[in-house]
C-alpha positions in Angstrom: 0.0 0.0 0.0 1.2 3.5 -0.8 0.9 6.7 1.2 1.4 10.3 0.2 4.8 11.7 1.3 3.3 15.1 2.2 -0.1 14.4 3.9 0.3 10.6 4.6 -3.1 9.8 2.9 -3.7 6.4 1.4 -3.2 6.4 -2.4 -4.4 4.1 -5.1 -1.7 2.0 -6.8 -1.5 3.8 -10.2 -2.2 7.3 -9.0 0.1 10.1 -10.2 -1.3 12.7 -7.7 -2.5 12.6 -4.1 -6.3 12.9 -4.2 -6.2 14.8 -0.9 -3.5 17.4 -1.3 -2.5 17.2 -5.1 1.2 16.4 -4.5 2.8 14.5 -7.5 3.6 10.9 -6.5 7.0 9.6 -7.2 7.3 5.9 -8.0 10.4 4.2 -6.8 11.3 1.1 -8.7 13.8 -1.6 -7.9 16.4 -0.1 -10.1 16.0 3.3 -8.3 14.4 5.2 -11.3 12.2 8.1 -10.2 9.2 9.1 -12.3 7.4 12.3 -11.8 4.6 14.0 -13.6 4.9 17.5 -15.0 2.0 19.6 -16.3 2.2 19.9 -20.1 3.1 23.5 -21.2 0.7 25.4 -23.3 2.1 26.2 -26.7 2.6 30.0 -27.2 0.3 31.4 -29.8 2.2 33.3 -32.5 -1.1 34.8 -33.9 -1.9 36.2 -30.4 1.5 37.9 -30.2 1.2 39.3 -33.7 -2.3 40.8 -33.0 -1.2 42.3 -29.7 1.9 43.8 -31.4 -0.2 45.3 -34.1 -2.6 46.9 -31.6 0.3 48.3 -29.7 1.7 49.9 -32.8 -1.6 51.4 -33.9 -2.2 52.8 -30.4 1.4 54.3 -30.2 0.8 55.9 -33.6 -2.4 57.6 -32.5 -0.9 58.7 -29.2 2.1 60.2 -31.0 -0.2 62.0 -33.4 -2.4 63.3 -30.6 0.1 64.3 -28.0 3.1 65.3 -30.0 2.3 68.3 -32.1 5.5 68.2 -34.0 4.6 64.7 -35.3 2.1 66.1 -37.8 4.5 68.8 -38.8 7.1 66.1 -39.4 4.8 64.1 -41.6 3.8 67.3 -43.5 7.4 68.2 -43.9 8.2 64.9 -45.5 5.4 65.2 -48.0 6.4 68.9 -48.6 10.0 67.9 -49.3 8.9 65.1 -51.7 6.7 67.6 -53.6 9.4 70.2 -53.8 11.9 67.6 -55.1 9.6 66.6 -58.0 9.7 70.2 -59.3 13.5 70.4 -59.4 14.9 70.8 -63.0 14.5 73.0 -66.1 11.2 74.7 -67.0 10.1 76.6 -70.1 7.5 79.1 -71.0 6.0 77.5 -74.2 4.1 80.6 -75.2 6.9 83.0 -74.7 4.4 85.3 -72.9 6.2 85.4 -69.5 9.9 84.8 -70.3 9.6 86.7 -73.7 11.4 83.8 -75.3 10.0 80.2 -75.7 13.6 78.9 -75.6 14.5 80.6 -72.3 14.5 78.3 -69.3 14.1 78.6 -65.6 16.2 76.1 -63.5 14.6 75.2 -60.1 16.6 73.7 -57.2 15.7 73.0 -53.7 17.0 75.3 -51.0 15.9 74.3 -47.6 12.1 74.3 -47.4 11.8 76.3 -50.6 12.2 75.8 -54.3 14.3 78.5 -56.0 14.5 79.2 -59.7 16.4 81.5 -62.0 16.4 82.0 -65.7 19.5 81.8 -67.9 20.0 85.6 -67.9 19.4 86.0 -64.2 16.6 88.5 -64.9 13.9 86.3 -63.3 14.0 84.9 -59.8 11.2 82.7 -58.4 10.9 81.3 -54.9 8.1 78.8 -54.1 7.0 77.8 -50.6 4.8 74.7 -50.2 1.3 75.4 -48.8 -0.6 72.2 -49.4 -0.7 69.3 -51.9 0.4 70.7 -55.2 -0.2 74.3 -54.0 2.6 76.9 -53.4 3.0 80.5 -52.6 5.3 82.2 -55.1 7.4 85.3 -55.1 8.5 86.3 -58.5 11.1 89.0 -59.2 11.4 90.2 -62.7 13.9 93.0 -63.5 14.0 93.9 -59.8 10.1 94.2 -59.5 8.6 91.7 -57.1 5.1 90.2 -57.3 3.3 87.5 -55.3 1.5 84.6 -56.9 -0.5 81.6 -56.0 1.1 78.6 -57.8 -0.5 75.3 -58.6 1.2 72.2 -60.0 -0.7 70.1 -62.5 1.1 66.8 -62.5 -0.7 65.2 -65.5 0.2 68.2 -67.7 3.5 68.7 -65.9 3.0 72.5 -65.6 3.1 75.2 -63.0 0.4 77.8 -63.2 1.0 81.2 -61.6 -2.0 83.4 -60.6 -1.8 86.9 -59.3 -4.7 87.8 -57.1 -3.7 91.5 -57.2 -3.6 91.9 -61.0 -5.9 88.9 -61.8 -3.4 87.6 -64.4 -2.0 84.2 -64.9 0.7 82.4 -66.8 2.3 79.0 -66.8 5.5 77.2 -67.4 6.1 73.5 -68.4 9.0 71.1 -67.7 11.6 71.4 -70.4 12.0 68.2 -72.5 
């Protein structure tokens, strides 16, 4: 007859646990082998970990956007820099209306948070500041006379349209081929 080592309760012959206190029963055989019972471990759920990680990332993003005011400025700054970069290069006035010569070009380059352009003769200077998607504020200096413009970029036509709210005039330039 077997008895529990912990509480000394009588135990059935093939029991692995004491029915009174729950202690695992060790079986001692003639060759001194000891057998004990361990609870099987639950397998970790990879899907559960992925879902929890995803939720944490989404919550962190919204907290950052809500409580860090510079976060939105940072995102806007990245899109602004991308839009400015797409306008870098040579542009022409196909009508000759603005540059007085259809062959004359304006070369735009990025300078900090602005886009700066000059013509070949250095008589025209343009500075564009990004306002919103494909919309810019423009300062144009022609022969030392400055004027402000609202500038829109039309991607499909690859052209920049300048509109003066003061004089109600507009003109455009296209990317040089």
